[in-house]
C-alpha positions in Angstrom: -71.9 -15.6 57.0 -69.1 -16.3 59.5 -67.6 -19.5 58.0 -67.2 -20.6 54.5 -65.5 -23.6 52.7 -64.7 -22.9 49.1 -65.1 -25.8 46.5 -62.0 -27.9 45.7 -62.3 -27.0 42.0 -61.7 -23.3 42.6 -58.4 -22.0 41.2 -58.9 -18.2 41.6 -60.6 -15.8 44.0 -61.6 -12.7 42.1 -60.9 -9.1 42.9 -62.9 -7.8 45.8 -64.8 -11.1 46.2 -65.2 -10.9 50.0 -64.4 -7.2 50.5 -66.0 -5.8 53.6 -67.4 -9.1 54.9 -67.1 -8.1 58.5 -68.6 -11.3 60.0 -66.3 -13.7 58.0 -64.2 -15.3 60.8 -63.2 -18.5 59.1 -62.5 -19.6 55.5 -61.2 -22.9 54.2 -59.3 -22.4 50.9 -59.1 -25.3 48.4 -55.6 -26.9 48.0 -55.5 -26.2 44.2 -56.1 -22.4 44.6 -53.4 -20.6 42.7 -54.3 -16.9 42.9 -56.1 -14.5 45.2 -57.2 -11.3 43.4 -56.7 -7.7 44.4 -58.6 -6.7 47.5 -60.3 -10.1 47.7 -60.5 -10.0 51.5 -60.0 -6.3 52.1 -61.6 -5.2 55.3 -62.6 -8.6 56.6 -62.2 -7.4 60.2 -63.3 -10.7 61.9 -60.8 -12.9 60.0 -58.1 -13.9 62.6 -56.1 -16.5 60.8 -55.5 -17.8 57.3 -53.6 -20.8 56.0 -52.8 -20.3 52.3 -52.9 -23.5 50.2 -49.7 -25.2 48.8 -50.4 -24.4 45.1 -50.9 -20.6 45.7 -48.5 -18.6 43.5 -50.0 -15.0 43.6 -51.6 -12.7 46.2 -53.0 -9.5 44.7 -52.4 -6.0 45.9 -54.4 -5.2 49.1 -55.8 -8.8 49.1 -55.9 -8.9 53.0 -55.4 -5.2 53.7 -57.5 -3.9 56.6 -58.0 -7.3 58.1 -57.4 -5.8 61.5 -57.8 -9.1 63.4 -55.6 -11.2 61.1 -52.8 -12.3 63.4 -51.8 -15.7 62.0 -50.8 -15.8 58.3 -49.4 -19.1 57.1 -47.8 -18.9 53.6 -47.3 -22.0 51.4 -43.8 -23.5 51.2 -43.2 -22.5 47.5 -42.6 -19.1 46.0 -45.5 -16.7 46.1 -45.7 -13.3 44.4 -47.2 -11.0 47.1 -48.7 -7.8 45.8 -48.3 -4.3 47.2 -49.8 -3.8 50.6 -51.3 -7.3 50.5 -51.3 -7.5 54.3 -51.4 -3.7 55.2 -52.9 -3.0 58.6 -52.8 -6.6 59.6 -51.3 -7.2 63.0 -49.8 -10.6 62.0 -46.7 -11.1 59.9 -46.8 -13.7 57.1 -44.7 -16.8 57.9 -44.0 -20.1 56.1 -46.3 -22.9 57.0 
């Protein structure tokens, strides 16, 4: 799978949900998503950009670690608790959308 759109009713992405999905290049997150679990996208090496939804309040430890192509990381405007090493080994720096 290279592209995925998650359902609008989804509020939480579980731990390690997409870990190691090396072909995942594009994901559309639902606007009501509030939490991304630990290691949820760890090692998704084809993912190059992510826009995090406005209701997101928590990003787990190592959530996007090892996403070595992730250059564009757009955080939501509100406060977000970002876990340890959530973006480790990502070439991009999180910025406010």
